[in-house]
C-alpha positions in Angstrom: 166.9 101.4 214.3 167.6 103.4 217.4 165.3 106.2 216.3 162.5 103.7 215.5 162.9 101.9 218.9 162.9 105.3 220.8 159.8 106.5 219.0 158.1 103.1 219.6 158.9 103.0 223.4 157.8 106.7 223.7 154.5 105.9 221.9 153.8 102.9 224.1 154.4 104.9 227.2 152.0 107.6 226.0 149.4 104.9 225.2 149.7 103.4 228.7 149.6 106.8 230.3 146.3 107.5 228.5 144.8 104.1 229.1 145.7 103.4 232.7 145.0 105.1 235.9 142.7 104.9 238.9 140.0 104.2 236.2 141.2 102.0 233.3 139.8 103.0 230.0 140.7 102.1 226.4 141.5 105.0 224.0 139.2 103.2 221.5 136.2 103.7 223.9 136.3 107.4 223.4 134.6 106.9 220.1 131.7 105.1 221.8 131.3 106.6 225.3 130.9 110.3 226.0 132.2 109.9 229.6 135.3 108.0 228.3 135.9 110.7 225.7 135.8 113.4 228.3 138.1 111.5 230.6 140.7 110.9 227.8 140.6 114.2 226.0 140.1 116.6 228.8 142.1 114.9 231.6 144.4 112.1 230.5 145.8 113.5 227.2 146.8 117.0 228.5 148.4 115.4 231.6 150.3 112.7 229.7 151.5 115.1 226.9 152.5 117.8 229.5 154.5 115.1 231.5 156.3 114.1 228.3 157.3 117.7 227.5 158.4 118.4 231.1 160.6 115.3 231.1 162.0 116.4 227.8 162.7 119.9 229.0 164.5 118.8 232.2 166.6 116.3 230.3 167.6 118.8 227.6 168.7 121.4 230.2 170.5 118.7 232.3 172.3 117.5 229.2 173.4 121.0 228.1 174.4 122.0 231.6 176.5 118.9 232.2 178.4 119.5 229.0 178.6 123.3 229.4 180.0 123.2 232.9 181.8 119.9 232.6 180.2 118.5 235.7 178.4 115.1 235.4 176.5 115.7 238.7 174.7 118.9 237.5 170.9 119.0 237.6 168.7 121.9 236.2 167.5 122.6 239.8 171.0 123.0 241.2 171.0 126.7 240.1 168.5 127.6 242.9 165.5 127.5 240.6 163.4 125.0 242.6 164.1 126.5 246.0 163.3 130.0 244.7 160.0 128.8 243.1 159.0 127.0 246.4 159.6 130.2 248.3 157.6 132.2 245.8 154.7 129.7 246.0 154.7 129.6 249.8 154.7 133.4 249.9 151.8 133.7 247.5 149.7 131.1 249.2 150.3 132.6 252.6 149.4 136.1 251.4 146.2 134.6 249.8 144.9 133.7 253.3 144.9 137.4 254.2 144.3 139.1 250.9 142.0 136.7 249.1 141.9 134.2 246.2 143.7 136.5 243.7 147.0 135.5 245.2 146.2 131.8 244.7 145.9 132.5 241.0 149.1 134.5 241.1 151.1 131.6 242.7 152.7 130.5 239.4 153.7 134.1 238.8 155.4 134.3 242.2 157.0 130.9 241.7 158.5 132.0 238.3 159.6 135.4 239.6 161.5 134.0 242.6 163.0 131.1 240.6 164.4 133.6 238.1 165.6 135.9 240.9 167.5 133.0 242.5 169.2 131.9 239.2 170.1 135.5 238.2 171.6 136.1 241.7 173.8 133.0 241.1 174.8 134.3 237.7 175.7 137.8 239.1 177.7 136.4 242.0 179.7 134.1 239.6 180.4 136.8 237.0 183.9 138.4 236.9 183.5 141.3 234.4 182.5 139.6 231.1 183.7 136.2 232.3 181.4 133.6 234.0 183.3 131.2 236.3 181.9 127.7 235.9 182.9 126.6 239.4 181.5 129.8 241.0 178.2 129.5 239.1 177.6 125.9 240.4 178.6 126.9 243.9 176.5 130.0 244.0 173.5 128.1 242.5 173.8 125.5 245.3 174.1 128.4 247.8 170.9 130.0 246.4 169.1 126.6 246.8 170.1 126.4 250.5 169.2 130.1 251.1 165.8 130.0 249.6 165.1 126.6 251.1 165.9 128.0 254.5 163.8 131.1 253.8 160.8 128.8 252.9 161.2 126.8 256.1 161.5 129.9 258.3 158.5 131.5 256.6 156.3 128.4 257.2 157.5 128.2 260.8 156.9 131.9 261.4 153.3 131.8 260.2 152.7 128.5 261.9 151.8 126.6 258.7 152.2 123.0 257.8 154.2 122.2 254.6 151.4 119.9 253.5 149.8 122.5 251.3 153.1 123.1 249.5 153.8 119.5 248.4 153.1 120.4 244.7 156.0 122.8 244.7 158.3 120.6 246.8 157.7 117.3 245.0 155.9 118.2 241.8 152.5 117.1 240.5 150.6 116.8 237.2 147.1 116.6 238.8 144.5 119.0 237.5 146.6 119.5 234.3 144.5 121.0 231.4 145.3 121.8 227.8 146.4 125.4 228.7 149.1 123.8 230.8 150.2 121.7 227.8 150.5 125.0 225.8 152.6 126.4 228.7 154.9 123.4 228.6 155.2 123.6 224.8 156.5 127.2 225.1 159.0 126.1 227.8 160.1 123.2 225.5 160.8 125.6 222.6 162.8 127.9 224.9 164.9 124.9 226.1 165.3 123.1 222.8 165.9 125.8 220.1 169.0 127.6 221.6 170.5 124.3 222.7 170.2 122.5 219.4 171.4 125.6 217.5 174.6 125.6 219.6 175.3 121.8 219.6 178.7 122.3 217.8 179.8 124.9 220.4 178.7 122.6 223.3 180.6 119.7 221.8 183.7 121.9 221.6 183.3 123.1 225.1 183.3 119.6 226.5 187.0 119.6 225.6 187.6 122.8 227.6 187.1 126.5 227.0 190.6 127.0 225.7 190.1 124.4 223.0 186.6 125.9 222.2 188.1 129.4 221.8 190.8 128.1 219.4 188.2 126.6 217.1 186.2 129.9 217.1 183.5 129.4 219.8 182.4 132.6 221.6 182.4 130.7 224.9 181.0 133.4 227.2 178.1 134.2 224.7 177.3 130.4 224.4 177.4 130.0 228.2 175.0 132.9 228.7 172.5 131.8 226.0 172.4 128.2 227.1 172.3 129.0 230.8 169.5 131.6 230.5 167.4 129.4 228.2 167.8 126.6 230.7 166.8 128.8 233.6 163.8 130.3 231.9 162.4 127.0 230.7 163.0 125.3 234.0 161.5 128.2 235.9 158.4 128.0 233.7 158.1 124.2 234.4 158.5 124.7 238.2 156.1 127.6 238.3 153.3 125.3 237.1 154.2 121.7 237.9 156.5 122.1 240.9 160.0 120.6 241.4 160.6 117.2 239.9 164.1 116.2 240.7 166.7 113.9 239.2 165.3 113.7 235.7 167.8 116.2 234.4 170.6 114.3 236.2 169.8 110.7 235.3 168.5 110.8 231.7 171.4 112.6 230.0 173.8 110.0 231.3 171.6 107.2 230.0 171.2 108.8 226.6 174.9 109.6 226.1 175.8 106.0 227.0 173.2 104.6 224.5 173.3 107.1 221.7 176.7 108.8 221.8 178.2 112.0 223.3 177.6 114.5 220.5 175.0 117.0 221.5 173.6 116.8 218.0 172.2 113.3 218.9 172.2 113.3 222.7 169.9 116.4 223.0 167.0 115.0 220.9 167.4 111.6 222.4 167.5 113.1 225.9 164.2 114.8 225.1 162.6 111.6 224.0 163.9 109.4 226.8 163.2 112.0 229.4 159.7 112.4 228.2 159.1 108.7 228.2 160.6 108.4 231.7 158.4 111.1 233.2 155.2 109.7 231.6 155.9 106.3 233.1 156.8 107.9 236.5 153.5 109.8 236.4 151.7 106.6 235.6 153.2 104.9 238.6 152.5 107.9 240.9 148.7 107.8 240.2 148.3 104.0 240.2 150.6 102.7 242.9 148.3 104.0 245.7 145.1 104.6 243.7 142.8 106.4 244.1 145.3 108.6 245.9 148.4 110.0 244.1 152.0 109.8 245.2 153.9 113.0 244.4 155.8 112.4 241.2 159.1 113.8 242.7 159.0 110.8 245.1 159.0 108.3 242.3 161.8 110.1 240.3 163.9 110.3 243.5 163.7 106.5 244.1 165.3 106.1 240.6 167.6 109.2 240.8 169.2 108.9 244.2 170.8 105.4 243.6 171.9 106.6 240.2 173.4 109.8 241.8 175.5 107.7 244.2 176.6 105.5 241.3 177.8 108.5 239.3 179.6 109.9 242.4 181.4 106.5 242.9 182.6 106.6 239.3 
């Protein structure tokens, strides 16, 4: 029954995402009207499906990180990924003003590169030989976020630029999403999902502590490295194309564990489905609440995520 309801709600959210917007159009009309067909197939469908996959990715990574590092307040972006990507994007767009349009096209590459640099620096700082300290990894990730955030602000101030042009990277957006972006998101989804679901037993064991996991035969350092890197790469890919969309990876894992149980075998797939549904509906709100203008989707997710964050902290 839970599987059926989850699929039903996800399907309804996708249907609403395709049907509603600044222009309301029925999916059935695409068989009769050429303009409606173009709107639905070329614009709405890649946007909605990409939003679903991005929500799924962030929820999977948040779920696995919270279990892996035994910290209920962990979010995929805490490892410095979002701040590194924002700096890379601001650097590329600023160079483009001097060197030409090529650097605009290279913006996702710069964003991905600096998000990876930020996360890998956090990993290096927290490593002690072959051991990775959970506490140091979280703290160094938060430090990378502050460092690259400060670098971005300094850079914008130094070149006398407004941050208005960088709202996509700061708050996230699915505007101008095409089918190539959906393929991009599908690759990131596979990178996040496959290593995590293959290691669900190890993640379950590690929620009871690393000593217990070692006793039952889990190679804890290997699992930490695999799950951490798969999360970093998939999140970096998401941020490099769609920008930073906060709180999805924090909020959704808690909801799914409460509703569907704490085993990663069930909570990971359910997190993907619920996270995807949540982000599709958030994107729908972002493009209809102030139509024909769009509110950055990160603003919508923050309105939900921040109160939930305080609720978790209080508990």
